[in-house]
N, C-alpha and C positions, 0 to 999 in steps of 0.2 A: 504494499500499500504505499502511495505516495501522494502528498499534497502539494500541489505547485501554486505558486503566486505569480502571475504574470508581470513581471517588473516594468514592462513597456506600457502597461495600462494602469500602474500605480498613480494614485492622485498625491501630487507633491506640492500643490499650493492650495490654501484656502483652509477653512476649518477642520476639514477631514483629511489634512495633509499628513503623510508618513514617509519614512525612508526605510531602507533595509533593516534598521535596527528593530523596526516593528515587526519583523519576520512575517508571520501569517495573519496578523490582526491589522487589518488595513482596509482602506476602500480603493476601489478600482472602477475606472470608465473604461468598460472593454467594448471594443468594436467587434461586432459579429459580422458573419457574411451579409452581403447587401447593404453594407454601411450602416446597420442598426447598432445603435449604442443602449447598452445597458449599464446599470449602476450596480456593483457588487460590494458587498461588505464581507470580508472574510475574517474568520476567526478559529481558534482552536482551544477554546477553555474547557475545563472539567473533563476531559477526556474525549472531546468531541471535535470533529473537524466540520466546519459550517460555512455556507456562502448563502447570503440573501441577495436575491436578483429582483430588482426593480426597474421600471420605466415611468416616466411622468403620467402616461395617459392610457397604457394598455397593460393588461397582465402578460408576462412573459409566455410564450408558446411553448409546446412541448420540444419543438426542435430547437429553440433558443436555449432552454433548460438543457438539452442534450450537449448542446456546442459548449455551454458553460462547464458541464460536467467534465467533457474532454479537455478543457483547458485547465481546469483546476486539480483533476485526479488522472491516473493511468487509465487505459481502455479496460483493464481487467479488474478495475475496483468496482465495488457495488456501493452506490450510494442510495439514498432514499429521500422521498418526498412524504412527510408525515400528514396524516389527516388525525388530528388528536381529538380528544373529547371537546365538545363545544364550550364545556365549563372551564377549559383551560386555554382557550383562544388567546392569542396576543395579536392585536391588529393595530400595526403602528403605520401602515401604508396601504392604499387600497389596490396596489397594482404590484404585490411582492410576494414571490415565492422562495421556498428555501430548500436546499439540499444539504443532507447530513451523512455523516460517516463516523461510526466509532471504531477507531482502529485497534482497540482493545479485545474485540471479539468479531468473529465472522457472522454475517447474516445467514439465517436459515432461509433459504429460497424455496418457493414451491416448485414442483417439477416442471419444467418448460412445456411438456405435453399438455398440461392443464391450460396453458394459454393459446396454444395452436401448435400447428406443424412447423418444423424448423427448416424443411426443404421449402423450395420455391417453384412456381409453375412458370416455364418457359415454353412459349409455342404450343400450350395445351398439354404438356408433359411434366410431370413432377420430376424435378431433379435435385439431388443434394447439394448444399452450396459448397 
């Protein structure tokens, strides 16, 4: 498991400014594909690696969250978006989603075949990837 912070996107001026001495606890303005920018706050407190991802006017899409996951973690790392009990919601921004990873333990994942088939259909025939 590896948690990466993209130094090229680190916020270095203003009230959220930081430098490398802040390590993983910093703000980032990340440019995604198609020139879309998202604001990310990364942290690694209490045994968790975490990023919050927001935009001013829309909630991040699945594709944007996948791209952020690939920027901050390795391809084979498993991270999660939680849907906690409503009684413990914390809502500080209307268009913010979170990714979480607890490096101290491995996730228990459901079998992939409960989601669907891992092979793909090409020209009407099923083929293994």
